[in-house]
N, CA, C and O atoms as a MOPAC input file, in Angstrom:
PM7 MOZYME 1SCF
protein

 N     28.73400 1  -129.89600 1   199.95600 1
 C     28.62600 1  -129.17800 1   198.70000 1
 C     29.92400 1  -129.35600 1   197.92800 1
 O     31.01400 1  -129.23100 1   198.48700 1
 N     29.80200 1  -129.64200 1   196.66400 1
 C     30.98700 1  -129.82600 1   195.83200 1
 C     31.28600 1  -128.55300 1   195.04900 1
 O     30.54100 1  -127.57500 1   195.10900 1
 N     32.38200 1  -128.59100 1   194.32200 1
 C     32.82400 1  -127.44500 1   193.52700 1
 C     31.93900 1  -127.28400 1   192.29800 1
 O     31.69300 1  -128.26200 1   191.59200 1
 N     31.44300 1  -126.05000 1   192.01900 1
 C     30.66500 1  -125.84600 1   190.78600 1
 C     31.51300 1  -126.11600 1   189.55200 1
 O     32.73900 1  -126.01200 1   189.58700 1
 N     30.84000 1  -126.46400 1   188.46100 1
 C     31.53700 1  -126.70900 1   187.20600 1
 C     32.01200 1  -125.39200 1   186.60700 1
 O     31.30600 1  -124.38800 1   186.70300 1
 N     33.18700 1  -125.37200 1   185.99500 1
 C     33.68400 1  -124.13000 1   185.39800 1
 C     32.70600 1  -123.61200 1   184.34200 1
 O     32.02900 1  -124.38600 1   183.66500 1
 N     32.65000 1  -122.28900 1   184.21900 1
 C     31.79600 1  -121.67700 1   183.21700 1
 C     32.46700 1  -120.42100 1   182.68200 1
 O     32.74300 1  -119.48100 1   183.42800 1
 N     32.72400 1  -120.42100 1   181.39000 1
 C     33.25200 1  -119.24800 1   180.70100 1
 C     32.11000 1  -118.61800 1   179.92000 1
 O     31.42200 1  -119.27800 1   179.14200 1
 N     31.92700 1  -117.31800 1   180.15000 1
 C     30.84300 1  -116.57700 1   179.52100 1
 C     31.44700 1  -115.49600 1   178.63700 1
 O     32.32900 1  -114.75300 1   179.06600 1
 N     30.97000 1  -115.41400 1   177.41100 1
 C     31.41000 1  -114.37100 1   176.49300 1
 C     30.31600 1  -113.32000 1   176.39900 1
 O     29.16200 1  -113.63900 1   176.11000 1
 N     30.67800 1  -112.06800 1   176.64200 1
 C     29.76900 1  -110.94600 1   176.42500 1
 C     30.28700 1  -110.21500 1   175.19700 1
 O     31.40500 1  -109.70000 1   175.19600 1
 N     29.46300 1  -110.17200 1   174.14700 1
 C     29.90000 1  -109.64400 1   172.86200 1
 C     29.09700 1  -108.40800 1   172.46900 1
 O     27.87100 1  -108.38100 1   172.57600 1
 N     29.81800 1  -107.38700 1   172.01300 1
 C     29.21300 1  -106.17300 1   171.46700 1
 C     29.84800 1  -105.88900 1   170.11200 1
 O     30.98000 1  -106.29700 1   169.85500 1
 N     29.13500 1  -105.20500 1   169.26800 1
 C     29.68500 1  -104.85700 1   167.95700 1
 C     30.92000 1  -103.97900 1   168.09600 1
 O     31.88400 1  -104.11100 1   167.34200 1
 N     30.87300 1  -103.07400 1   169.08100 1
 C     32.00300 1  -102.17400 1   169.31800 1
 C     32.10500 1  -101.90000 1   170.81200 1
 O     31.22200 1  -102.28000 1   171.58100 1
 N     33.17400 1  -101.24500 1   171.21700 1
 C     33.37400 1  -100.92000 1   172.63300 1
 C     32.24600 1  -100.04900 1   173.17800 1
 O     31.94100 1  -100.11400 1   174.36900 1
 N     31.62900 1   -99.24500 1   172.33400 1
 C     30.52900 1   -98.38300 1   172.76900 1
 C     29.36500 1   -99.20200 1   173.33800 1
 O     28.60900 1   -98.70000 1   174.17000 1
 N     29.21800 1  -100.42800 1   172.90900 1
 C     28.15500 1  -101.29100 1   173.41000 1
 C     28.29400 1  -101.64700 1   174.87800 1
 O     27.33700 1  -102.11000 1   175.49800 1
 N     29.47100 1  -101.43600 1   175.43500 1
 C     29.71200 1  -101.75100 1   176.84500 1
 C     29.44800 1  -100.57000 1   177.76900 1
 O     29.74300 1  -100.63400 1   178.96200 1
 N     28.89200 1   -99.48900 1   177.22100 1
 C     28.57300 1   -98.31400 1   178.03400 1
 C     27.67100 1   -98.72100 1   179.19100 1
 O     26.60300 1   -99.29100 1   178.96600 1
 N     28.07200 1   -98.44500 1   180.40200 1
 C     27.28200 1   -98.75800 1   181.58800 1
 C     27.57100 1  -100.11300 1   182.19500 1
 O     26.96300 1  -100.46300 1   183.20700 1
 N     28.47300 1  -100.88700 1   181.62100 1
 C     28.71800 1  -102.24600 1   182.11800 1
 C     29.38700 1  -102.25200 1   183.49500 1
 O     29.29700 1  -103.24400 1   184.21700 1
 N     30.04600 1  -101.17400 1   183.86100 1
 C     30.69900 1  -101.11900 1   185.17400 1
 C     29.69300 1  -101.20200 1   186.31300 1
 O     30.05800 1  -101.56200 1   187.43200 1
 N     28.43700 1  -100.87600 1   186.04800 1
 C     27.39900 1  -100.91800 1   187.08400 1
 C     26.83300 1  -102.32000 1   187.28900 1
 O     26.03100 1  -102.53500 1   188.19800 1
 N     27.23700 1  -103.26900 1   186.46100 1
 C     26.71300 1  -104.63400 1   186.54400 1
 C     27.43400 1  -105.39100 1   187.65800 1
 O     28.65500 1  -105.54100 1   187.63100 1
 N     26.66800 1  -105.86200 1   188.62900 1
 C     27.23800 1  -106.62800 1   189.74100 1
 C     27.43200 1  -108.07800 1   189.31600 1
 O     26.60300 1  -108.64600 1   188.60600 1
 N     28.54000 1  -108.66900 1   189.76100 1
 C     28.77100 1  -110.09100 1   189.53900 1
 C     29.69900 1  -110.42600 1   188.39600 1
 O     29.98300 1  -111.60200 1   188.16700 1
 N     30.18300 1  -109.43200 1   187.66800 1
 C     31.07800 1  -109.73100 1   186.55100 1
 C     32.46900 1  -110.12900 1   187.01800 1
 O     33.17900 1  -110.84500 1   186.31200 1
 N     32.86000 1  -109.67900 1   188.18700 1
 C     34.17700 1  -110.07100 1   188.70600 1
 C     34.04900 1  -110.36200 1   190.19200 1
 O     34.08000 1  -109.45900 1   191.02700 1
 N     33.90600 1  -111.62800 1   190.49600 1
 C     33.83800 1  -112.07900 1   191.88200 1
 C     35.13800 1  -112.80000 1   192.20600 1
 O     35.67200 1  -113.52400 1   191.36600 1
 N     35.64200 1  -112.61100 1   193.39700 1
 C     36.85300 1  -113.35300 1   193.77000 1
 C     36.54000 1  -114.83500 1   193.96800 1
 O     35.40000 1  -115.21900 1   194.23100 1
 N     37.56400 1  -115.63700 1   193.83800 1
 C     37.39800 1  -117.06700 1   194.07000 1
 C     36.73700 1  -117.76900 1   192.90600 1
 O     36.86700 1  -117.35600 1   191.75400 1
 N     36.02700 1  -118.83000 1   193.22200 1
 C     35.39000 1  -119.65900 1   192.20000 1
 C     34.11400 1  -118.96300 1   191.73900 1
 O     33.20700 1  -118.72100 1   192.53500 1
 N     34.05200 1  -118.64900 1   190.46900 1
 C     32.88100 1  -117.98200 1   189.90000 1
 C     32.94200 1  -118.11800 1   188.37900 1
 O     33.96700 1  -118.52300 1   187.83000 1
 N     31.85100 1  -117.78200 1   187.70300 1
 C     31.93000 1  -117.76900 1   186.23500 1
 C     32.99000 1  -116.76200 1   185.79000 1
 O     33.20900 1  -115.74800 1   186.45300 1
 N     33.63400 1  -117.04300 1   184.68400 1
 C     34.65700 1  -116.14900 1   184.12900 1
 C     34.08300 1  -115.47700 1   182.89900 1
 O     33.60400 1  -116.14100 1   181.98000 1
 N     34.13400 1  -114.16300 1   182.88800 1
 C     33.56100 1  -113.37300 1   181.81200 1
 C     34.65400 1  -112.80800 1   180.91800 1
 O     35.67400 1  -112.31000 1   181.39500 1
 N     34.42400 1  -112.89500 1   179.61300 1
 C     35.28400 1  -112.27200 1   178.61800 1
 C     34.44000 1  -111.24900 1   177.87400 1
 O     33.37400 1  -111.57800 1   177.35300 1
 N     34.91100 1  -110.01500 1   177.82300 1
 C     34.24400 1  -108.96500 1   177.06900 1
 C     34.92600 1  -108.86800 1   175.71400 1
 O     36.13800 1  -108.66500 1   175.64200 1
 N     34.16000 1  -109.01200 1   174.64600 1
 C     34.74200 1  -109.01000 1   173.30600 1
 C     33.92500 1  -108.13100 1   172.37200 1
 O     32.74400 1  -107.87000 1   172.59800 1
 N     34.59600 1  -107.68200 1   171.31500 1
 C     33.95300 1  -106.85500 1   170.30700 1
 C     34.13300 1  -107.47500 1   168.92300 1
 O     35.06200 1  -108.24700 1   168.68700 1
 N     33.22900 1  -107.12200 1   168.02100 1
 C     33.36200 1  -107.58400 1   166.64500 1
 C     34.41900 1  -106.77900 1   165.90300 1
 O     35.07500 1  -107.29300 1   164.99600 1
 N     34.58500 1  -105.51400 1   166.28900 1
 C     35.64100 1  -104.70900 1   165.66300 1
 C     36.91500 1  -104.80300 1   166.50400 1
 O     36.91200 1  -105.42300 1   167.56800 1
 N     37.96000 1  -104.21300 1   166.04900 1
 C     39.23700 1  -104.27800 1   166.78100 1
 C     39.17800 1  -103.39000 1   168.01300 1
 O     38.94000 1  -102.18800 1   167.89600 1
 N     39.39100 1  -103.96100 1   169.18900 1
 C     39.34000 1  -103.15800 1   170.41400 1
 C     40.53400 1  -102.20800 1   170.49700 1
 O     41.62600 1  -102.50600 1   170.01300 1
 N     40.29200 1  -101.05600 1   171.12500 1
 C     41.37400 1  -100.08100 1   171.27200 1
 C     42.08700 1  -100.22200 1   172.60800 1
 O     43.12700 1   -99.60200 1   172.82800 1
 N     41.53200 1  -101.03700 1   173.50200 1
 C     42.18200 1  -101.24200 1   174.79900 1
 C     42.27000 1  -102.73400 1   175.09800 1
 O     41.61800 1  -103.55500 1   174.45200 1
 N     43.08400 1  -103.06100 1   176.08200 1
 C     43.27000 1  -104.46700 1   176.43800 1
 C     42.17000 1  -104.98300 1   177.35400 1
 O     42.20100 1  -106.14900 1   177.74700 1
 N     41.19600 1  -104.14300 1   177.70300 1
 C     40.06600 1  -104.58800 1   178.51600 1
 C     39.14300 1  -105.50200 1   177.71800 1
 O     38.36500 1  -106.26800 1   178.28800 1
 N     39.23900 1  -105.41000 1   176.38100 1
 C     38.35400 1  -106.16100 1   175.51200 1
 C     39.16000 1  -107.07200 1   174.60100 1
 O     40.30300 1  -106.77800 1   174.25000 1
 N     38.53700 1  -108.18800 1   174.22600 1
 C     39.13800 1  -109.11600 1   173.26700 1
 C     38.45300 1  -108.93500 1   171.92300 1
 O     37.33700 1  -108.42100 1   171.84900 1
 N     39.11500 1  -109.35300 1   170.88000 1
 C     38.48100 1  -109.39600 1   169.56200 1
 C     37.78400 1  -110.75400 1   169.44800 1
 O     38.35600 1  -111.77700 1   169.82200 1
 N     36.58000 1  -110.76500 1   168.94500 1
 C     35.76500 1  -111.97100 1   168.88200 1
 C     36.50700 1  -113.13900 1   168.24000 1
 O     36.43900 1  -114.26500 1   168.73300 1
 N     37.21000 1  -112.87700 1   167.15000 1
 C     37.92400 1  -113.95100 1   166.45400 1
 C     39.05500 1  -114.54200 1   167.28300 1
 O     39.46900 1  -115.67500 1   167.03800 1
 N     39.56000 1  -113.79700 1   168.25900 1
 C     40.67700 1  -114.26900 1   169.07500 1
 C     40.23700 1  -115.11800 1   170.27400 1
 O     41.07300 1  -115.72200 1   170.94700 1
 N     38.94300 1  -115.16300 1   170.53600 1
 C     38.41000 1  -115.93400 1   171.66400 1
 C     38.28900 1  -117.39600 1   171.24100 1
 O     37.82200 1  -117.68700 1   170.14000 1
 N     38.70600 1  -118.31300 1   172.10900 1
 C     38.55500 1  -119.74400 1   171.85000 1
 C     37.09200 1  -120.12100 1   172.08800 1
 O     36.68500 1  -120.36300 1   173.22500 1
 N     36.31900 1  -120.16900 1   171.02800 1
 C     34.88300 1  -120.40300 1   171.13400 1
 C     34.55100 1  -121.74600 1   171.78500 1
 O     33.49500 1  -121.88700 1   172.40200 1
 N     35.43400 1  -122.72300 1   171.65600 1
 C     35.16200 1  -124.04500 1   172.23000 1
 C     35.16900 1  -124.01300 1   173.75200 1
 O     34.67100 1  -124.94300 1   174.38700 1
 N     35.71200 1  -122.98200 1   174.33800 1
 C     35.75700 1  -122.87000 1   175.80000 1
 C     34.59300 1  -122.04900 1   176.36700 1
 O     34.44600 1  -121.93600 1   177.58400 1
 N     33.77200 1  -121.47900 1   175.48400 1
 C     32.64500 1  -120.65100 1   175.92100 1
 C     31.45600 1  -121.55400 1   176.24300 1
 O     31.05500 1  -122.38400 1   175.42700 1
 N     30.90400 1  -121.38400 1   177.43300 1
 C     29.75000 1  -122.17700 1   177.84200 1
 C     28.44600 1  -121.41900 1   177.75900 1
 O     27.37200 1  -122.02000 1   177.78800 1
 N     28.53000 1  -120.09200 1   177.65500 1
 C     27.32400 1  -119.27100 1   177.56200 1
 C     27.70100 1  -117.98300 1   176.84900 1
 O     28.77200 1  -117.42200 1   177.08000 1
 N     26.81200 1  -117.52400 1   175.98200 1
 C     27.06200 1  -116.36700 1   175.12600 1
 C     26.03300 1  -115.29000 1   175.43300 1
 O     24.83700 1  -115.57300 1   175.49000 1
 N     26.48900 1  -114.05800 1   175.63100 1
 C     25.58400 1  -112.93000 1   175.84200 1
 C     25.89200 1  -111.89100 1   174.77000 1
 O     27.01100 1  -111.38600 1   174.68500 1
 N     24.89100 1  -111.57800 1   173.95500 1
 C     25.04800 1  -110.59600 1   172.88400 1
 C     24.37500 1  -109.29100 1   173.29300 1
 O     23.25500 1  -109.28600 1   173.80200 1
 N     25.07500 1  -108.19300 1   173.06300 1
 C     24.54500 1  -106.88400 1   173.44000 1
 C     23.85800 1  -106.16100 1   172.27900 1
 O     23.37300 1  -105.04300 1   172.45200 1
 N     23.81100 1  -106.78100 1   171.11100 1
 C     23.12300 1  -106.20700 1   169.96000 1
 C     22.86400 1  -107.32500 1   168.94900 1
 O     23.35800 1  -108.44100 1   169.11000 1
 N     22.09800 1  -107.02500 1   167.92400 1
 C     21.69700 1  -108.05700 1   166.95900 1
 C     22.87100 1  -108.60500 1   166.15100 1
 O     22.92200 1  -109.80500 1   165.88200 1
 N     23.81200 1  -107.74900 1   165.76000 1
 C     24.98400 1  -108.23200 1   165.01000 1
 C     25.78500 1  -109.21800 1   165.84500 1
 O     26.26800 1  -110.23300 1   165.34200 1
 N     25.91700 1  -108.90500 1   167.11800 1
 C     26.64400 1  -109.79500 1   168.02600 1
 C     25.89100 1  -111.10700 1   168.21500 1
 O     26.50300 1  -112.17500 1   168.26200 1
 N     24.57300 1  -111.03000 1   168.32300 1
 C     23.76400 1  -112.24100 1   168.48000 1
 C     23.95000 1  -113.16000 1   167.27900 1
 O     24.08500 1  -114.37400 1   167.43900 1
 N     23.95800 1  -112.59300 1   166.09300 1
 C     24.15100 1  -113.38900 1   164.88100 1
 C     25.50600 1  -114.08900 1   164.89700 1
 O     25.59700 1  -115.26700 1   164.55100 1
 N     26.55900 1  -113.37800 1   165.29600 1
 C     27.89800 1  -113.97800 1   165.34300 1
 C     27.98900 1  -115.06200 1   166.41200 1
 O     28.61500 1  -116.09900 1   166.19300 1
 N     27.36900 1  -114.82900 1   167.56700 1
 C     27.35600 1  -115.85400 1   168.62900 1
 C     26.65500 1  -117.11600 1   168.13700 1
 O     27.14100 1  -118.22700 1   168.34900 1
 N     25.51800 1  -116.93800 1   167.48400 1
 C     24.75800 1  -118.09000 1   166.99100 1
 C     25.52100 1  -118.84600 1   165.91100 1
 O     25.45800 1  -120.07500 1   165.85500 1
 N     26.24300 1  -118.12700 1   165.05000 1
 C     27.06200 1  -118.78600 1   164.02700 1
 C     28.18100 1  -119.59800 1   164.66800 1
 O     28.42700 1  -120.74000 1   164.28000 1
 N     28.85900 1  -119.00800 1   165.65000 1
 C     29.95300 1  -119.71400 1   166.32700 1
 C     29.41700 1  -120.93900 1   167.05900 1
 O     30.03300 1  -122.00500 1   167.02200 1
 N     28.28900 1  -120.79300 1   167.71500 1
 C     27.68500 1  -121.91400 1   168.43400 1
 C     27.25800 1  -123.00800 1   167.46400 1
 O     27.46000 1  -124.18900 1   167.74600 1
 N     26.67700 1  -122.64200 1   166.33700 1
 C     26.26000 1  -123.64300 1   165.34100 1
 C     27.46200 1  -124.42900 1   164.83700 1
 O     27.37200 1  -125.64000 1   164.63600 1
 N     28.58600 1  -123.74900 1   164.63000 1
 C     29.79500 1  -124.44700 1   164.18900 1
 C     30.25100 1  -125.44300 1   165.25500 1
 O     30.66000 1  -126.55800 1   164.93000 1
 N     30.18000 1  -125.04500 1   166.52300 1
 C     30.56000 1  -125.95600 1   167.60600 1
 C     29.59900 1  -127.13500 1   167.68500 1
 O     30.02600 1  -128.27700 1   167.85700 1
 N     28.31300 1  -126.86500 1   167.56000 1
 C     27.30100 1  -127.91600 1   167.68800 1
 C     27.31700 1  -128.90100 1   166.51800 1
 O     26.72800 1  -129.97800 1   166.60400 1
 N     27.98200 1  -128.53600 1   165.44000 1
 C     28.08800 1  -129.48100 1   164.32200 1
 C     29.04400 1  -130.62200 1   164.65400 1
 O     29.06300 1  -131.64000 1   163.96200 1
 N     29.83500 1  -130.45500 1   165.70500 1
 C     30.72200 1  -131.51200 1   166.19300 1
 C     29.93000 1  -132.37200 1   167.18200 1
 O     29.49100 1  -131.85400 1   168.20800 1
 N     29.73400 1  -133.65500 1   166.91300 1
 C     28.92500 1  -134.49200 1   167.80700 1
 C     29.51900 1  -134.64700 1   169.21000 1
 O     28.80500 1  -135.03800 1   170.13400 1
 N     30.78400 1  -134.35400 1   169.38400 1
 C     31.40600 1  -134.46300 1   170.70200 1
 C     31.24500 1  -133.19300 1   171.54000 1
 O     31.61100 1  -133.18300 1   172.71500 1
 N     30.70600 1  -132.12800 1   170.95400 1
 C     30.56200 1  -130.86500 1   171.68100 1
 C     29.42800 1  -130.95100 1   172.68800 1
 O     28.35000 1  -131.45800 1   172.37700 1
 N     29.67000 1  -130.45900 1   173.88700 1
 C     28.64500 1  -130.39800 1   174.92000 1
 C     28.99400 1  -129.28600 1   175.89700 1
 O     30.16400 1  -129.00900 1   176.16000 1
 N     27.96400 1  -128.66100 1   176.42400 1
 C     28.16900 1  -127.68200 1   177.48700 1
 C     27.96800 1  -128.33900 1   178.85100 1
 O     27.91000 1  -127.64900 1   179.86900 1
 N     27.86400 1  -129.64800 1   178.87400 1
 C     27.71000 1  -130.38600 1   180.12600 1
 C     26.39700 1  -130.05000 1   180.81300 1
 O     25.35600 1  -129.93000 1   180.16700 1
 N     26.45900 1  -129.90000 1   182.12500 1
 C     25.25900 1  -129.60200 1   182.90900 1
 C     24.64100 1  -128.26600 1   182.53400 1
 O     23.46800 1  -128.02600 1   182.81600 1
 N     25.41800 1  -127.39000 1   181.89900 1
 C     24.87200 1  -126.08900 1   181.51900 1
 C     23.84400 1  -126.20600 1   180.40000 1
 O     23.06600 1  -125.27700 1   180.18300 1
 N     23.82500 1  -127.33600 1   179.68300 1
 C     22.75400 1  -127.55600 1   178.71500 1
 C     21.40000 1  -127.56900 1   179.42800 1
 O     20.40000 1  -127.12000 1   178.86900 1
 N     21.36700 1  -128.08200 1   180.65600 1
 C     20.12000 1  -128.11800 1   181.42600 1
 C     19.89700 1  -126.83400 1   182.22100 1
 O     18.77300 1  -126.34200 1   182.30800 1
 N     20.96600 1  -126.29500 1   182.79800 1
 C     20.82400 1  -125.12100 1   183.67700 1
 C     20.72700 1  -123.80400 1   182.92300 1
 O     20.14400 1  -122.84700 1   183.43100 1
 N     21.28300 1  -123.73800 1   181.73000 1
 C     21.17700 1  -122.56500 1   180.84800 1
 C     20.80800 1  -123.09200 1   179.46000 1
 O     21.64200 1  -123.09700 1   178.55400 1
 N     19.54500 1  -123.54000 1   179.29400 1
 C     19.18600 1  -124.26300 1   178.07500 1
 C     19.34100 1  -123.45800 1   176.78100 1
 O     19.64600 1  -124.03400 1   175.73700 1
 N     19.13900 1  -122.15800 1   176.83000 1
 C     19.36100 1  -121.33000 1   175.64600 1
 C     20.77800 1  -120.76800 1   175.74700 1
 O     21.00900 1  -119.84900 1   176.53300 1
 N     21.72900 1  -121.29100 1   174.97800 1
 C     23.13400 1  -120.91600 1   175.15300 1
 C     23.48400 1  -119.50200 1   174.70600 1
 O     24.57300 1  -119.01500 1   175.00900 1
 N     22.57100 1  -118.82600 1   173.98500 1
 C     22.82800 1  -117.45300 1   173.54500 1
 C     21.69500 1  -116.56900 1   174.05600 1
 O     20.52200 1  -116.80700 1   173.76900 1
 N     22.06900 1  -115.55100 1   174.81600 1
 C     21.08900 1  -114.57000 1   175.30100 1
 C     21.38300 1  -113.24100 1   174.62800 1
 O     22.53500 1  -112.81400 1   174.54900 1
 N     20.34100 1  -112.59600 1   174.14900 1
 C     20.48000 1  -111.25500 1   173.58200 1
 C     19.81400 1  -110.28500 1   174.54100 1
 O     18.65800 1  -110.46900 1   174.92000 1
 N     20.54500 1  -109.25300 1   174.93000 1
 C     20.00700 1  -108.25300 1   175.84900 1
 C     19.96400 1  -106.89700 1   175.15300 1
 O     20.78100 1  -106.59900 1   174.28100 1
 N     19.00000 1  -106.09400 1   175.55400 1
 C     18.82800 1  -104.78700 1   174.94100 1
 C     19.26000 1  -103.63300 1   175.83800 1
 O     19.40800 1  -102.50300 1   175.37200 1
 N     19.46300 1  -103.91700 1   177.12500 1
 C     19.87500 1  -102.85000 1   178.03500 1
 C     20.59500 1  -103.45100 1   179.23800 1
 O     20.63200 1  -104.67000 1   179.40100 1
 N     21.15300 1  -102.60800 1   180.06000 1
 C     21.95100 1  -103.07800 1   181.19800 1
 C     21.09300 1  -103.74600 1   182.27700 1
 O     21.59800 1  -104.59500 1   183.01200 1
 N     19.81500 1  -103.38600 1   182.39200 1
 C     18.94200 1  -104.06800 1   183.34900 1
 C     18.75200 1  -105.53600 1   182.95800 1
 O     18.78100 1  -106.42200 1   183.81200 1
 N     18.56000 1  -105.78100 1   181.66700 1
 C     18.44500 1  -107.16300 1   181.18400 1
 C     19.76400 1  -107.90400 1   181.38500 1
 O     19.77400 1  -109.07700 1   181.75600 1
 N     20.87100 1  -107.21500 1   181.14000 1
 C     22.17500 1  -107.84900 1   181.34200 1
 C     22.34900 1  -108.25600 1   182.79900 1
 O     22.84300 1  -109.34800 1   183.08000 1
 N     21.94800 1  -107.38800 1   183.73300 1
 C     22.06500 1  -107.73100 1   185.15400 1
 C     21.24100 1  -108.96800 1   185.48000 1
 O     21.68700 1  -109.83400 1   186.23200 1
 N     20.04000 1  -109.05300 1   184.91700 1
 C     19.19100 1  -110.22300 1   185.16500 1
 C     19.85100 1  -111.49400 1   184.63200 1
 O     19.82700 1  -112.53300 1   185.29300 1
 N     20.43700 1  -111.41400 1   183.44500 1
 C     21.11200 1  -112.58100 1   182.85700 1
 C     22.33300 1  -112.96900 1   183.70000 1
 O     22.56200 1  -114.15500 1   183.93400 1
 N     23.11200 1  -111.99500 1   184.15600 1
 C     24.27900 1  -112.28200 1   184.99800 1
 C     23.82600 1  -112.97300 1   186.28400 1
 O     24.48600 1  -113.89900 1   186.75400 1
 N     22.71700 1  -112.53400 1   186.85000 1
 C     22.16600 1  -113.19000 1   188.04700 1
 C     21.74100 1  -114.62900 1   187.73100 1
 O     21.96100 1  -115.53300 1   188.53700 1
 N     21.13000 1  -114.83800 1   186.55800 1
 C     20.72800 1  -116.18700 1   186.14800 1
 C     21.94900 1  -117.09000 1   185.95200 1
 O     21.92600 1  -118.26600 1   186.31400 1
 N     23.00900 1  -116.52700 1   185.37700 1
 C     24.24600 1  -117.29100 1   185.18300 1
 C     24.80600 1  -117.71300 1   186.54000 1
 O     25.24700 1  -118.85100 1   186.70000 1
 N     24.79300 1  -116.81000 1   187.51200 1
 C     25.30200 1  -117.12200 1   188.84600 1
 C     24.49300 1  -118.26500 1   189.46200 1
 O     25.06300 1  -119.18800 1   190.04400 1
 N     23.15700 1  -118.20500 1   189.33400 1
 C     22.30700 1  -119.26200 1   189.88400 1
 C     22.60700 1  -120.60000 1   189.20800 1
 O     22.69800 1  -121.62600 1   189.88200 1
 N     22.75900 1  -120.59500 1   187.89200 1
 C     23.09100 1  -121.83300 1   187.17200 1
 C     24.44500 1  -122.36900 1   187.59900 1
 O     24.61700 1  -123.57400 1   187.78200 1
 N     25.39300 1  -121.48000 1   187.75300 1
 C     26.74600 1  -121.87800 1   188.18200 1
 C     26.66600 1  -122.55200 1   189.55400 1
 O     27.25100 1  -123.61600 1   189.75600 1
 N     25.95300 1  -121.94500 1   190.48200 1
 C     25.83300 1  -122.52600 1   191.83100 1
 C     25.05900 1  -123.84600 1   191.81100 1
 O     25.32600 1  -124.73200 1   192.62200 1
 N     24.11100 1  -123.98000 1   190.89800 1
 C     23.29200 1  -125.19600 1   190.82200 1
 C     24.08700 1  -126.40500 1   190.36300 1
 O     23.65200 1  -127.53800 1   190.56600 1
 N     25.25500 1  -126.18900 1   189.74200 1
 C     26.04500 1  -127.32600 1   189.26500 1
 C     26.92500 1  -127.92400 1   190.34200 1
 O     27.61200 1  -128.91600 1   190.09700 1
 N     26.91900 1  -127.33500 1   191.53800 1
 C     27.76600 1  -127.89700 1   192.61000 1
 C     27.03000 1  -128.95700 1   193.40100 1
 O     27.59100 1  -129.53100 1   194.33500 1

């Protein structure tokens, strides 16, 4: 078995309130080799646990998870800007996670998506 391909995942909410209940999600922080998650908000975060969306290097994001419709729109805009560059590719994740932006409505859906991300990550090894 070889090393899985790196995967940076952005979880975006309009505000910090959108992350209510996220501590119950398994798989967001695994030791060793695993997908790396960045939690970001569209507004200015009040703590260092979250990044501001504009401060995230979008070219390094391989998968986008939006926690609300405003966030989904921003993820899709950022992805469209990246895809306008003919050299942009998510590599094997184009096949393993064919829809690069997932919109979730609750923490149960988020857990399912995190599990899917883990399976895709392992499938690239």
